[in-house]
C-alpha positions as CSV (number, residue, x, y, z in Angstrom):
1,L,-66.8,-6.4,48.2
2,G,-65.3,-2.9,48.6
3,W,-68.8,-1.3,48.5
4,Q,-69.0,2.3,49.8
5,V,-72.2,2.7,51.8
6,A,-73.4,6.0,53.4
7,I,-76.5,6.1,55.6
8,D,-78.2,9.4,56.3
9,F,-81.2,9.9,58.6
10,T,-83.0,13.2,58.7
11,A,-85.8,13.9,61.2
12,T,-88.8,15.4,59.6
13,A,-91.3,15.5,62.6
14,P,-91.7,13.8,66.0
15,E,-91.0,10.1,65.5
16,R,-90.7,10.6,61.7
17,G,-87.9,10.9,59.3
18,R,-86.3,10.0,56.0
19,L,-83.6,7.4,55.6
20,A,-81.4,7.8,52.6
21,V,-78.7,5.3,51.6
22,T,-76.1,5.7,48.9
23,L,-74.4,2.6,47.4
24,R,-71.2,2.7,45.4
25,D,-69.0,-0.1,44.2
26,R,-65.2,-0.2,45.0
27,D,-64.5,2.1,42.1
28,G,-67.1,4.7,43.2
29,N,-69.7,3.8,40.6
30,A,-73.4,3.9,41.6
31,L,-74.9,0.5,42.5
32,T,-78.2,0.5,40.8
33,G,-80.9,-2.2,40.9
34,A,-80.1,-3.3,44.5
35,K,-82.7,-4.6,46.9
36,V,-82.2,-2.6,50.1
37,T,-84.0,-2.9,53.4
38,A,-83.5,-1.3,56.8
39,H,-84.4,-3.2,60.0
40,F,-84.9,-0.8,63.0
41,V,-84.0,-2.2,66.4
42,R,-84.5,-0.5,69.7
43,P,-81.4,-1.1,71.7
44,T,-83.0,-0.2,75.0
45,S,-86.2,-2.3,74.8
46,A,-87.8,-5.1,72.8
47,G,-91.0,-5.1,70.9
48,S,-90.8,-2.1,68.6
49,D,-88.6,-3.5,65.8
50,S,-89.7,-2.9,62.2
51,T,-88.4,-3.5,58.7
52,V,-88.7,-1.0,55.8
53,P,-87.9,-1.5,52.2
54,L,-86.1,1.4,50.5
55,R,-86.9,2.5,47.0
56,E,-84.3,3.4,44.4
57,T,-84.4,7.1,43.5
58,G,-81.5,7.1,41.1
59,S,-77.7,7.3,41.0
60,G,-77.2,4.5,43.6
61,R,-79.5,6.3,46.1
62,Y,-82.3,4.5,48.0
63,E,-84.8,6.2,50.3
64,A,-87.8,5.5,52.7
65,E,-90.1,7.8,54.7
66,L,-90.2,6.5,58.3
67,H,-92.7,6.5,61.2
68,L,-91.1,4.8,64.1
69,A,-93.1,3.7,67.2
70,L,-91.0,5.6,69.8
71,P,-88.5,8.5,69.9
72,G,-84.9,7.9,71.0
73,Q,-82.1,5.7,69.9
74,W,-82.5,3.1,67.2
75,D,-80.0,0.8,65.5
76,V,-80.5,0.7,61.7
77,V,-79.4,-2.7,60.3
78,L,-79.1,-2.1,56.6
79,T,-79.1,-4.9,54.1
80,A,-78.3,-4.5,50.5
81,A,-78.3,-7.3,47.8
82,H,-76.9,-6.8,44.3
83,D,-75.8,-9.3,41.6
84,G,-75.7,-12.2,44.0
85,A,-73.7,-10.4,46.7
86,S,-75.0,-9.0,49.9
87,Y,-73.8,-6.4,52.4
88,Q,-74.9,-5.4,55.9
89,K,-74.1,-2.3,57.9
90,T,-75.4,-1.2,61.3
91,Q,-75.6,2.5,62.3
92,R,-77.2,4.1,65.4
93,I,-79.6,7.0,64.8
94,F,-81.6,9.3,67.2
95,V,-85.3,9.9,66.5
96,P,-86.6,13.1,68.3
97,E,-89.9,13.4,70.2
């Protein structure tokens, strides 16, 4: 697809944060109107996984406020769908206590 995807997590409080994702096509143009979700998987233990939809905030940027069950490492499995195409990317984040 040639999509350019940037995932940014910012901690805002213990076990809380903001996830921001920027989507661009192969030419660097903003991908608007996509359906974007983030699935949070705890790599060290099972049972705390969650899925969060991201809302579009403009210019190919999608965001969600998060409250995760536990501090520590999480794998974010991002899924984006746009015009019949889909994309998936995984990135590890750290959520402070």
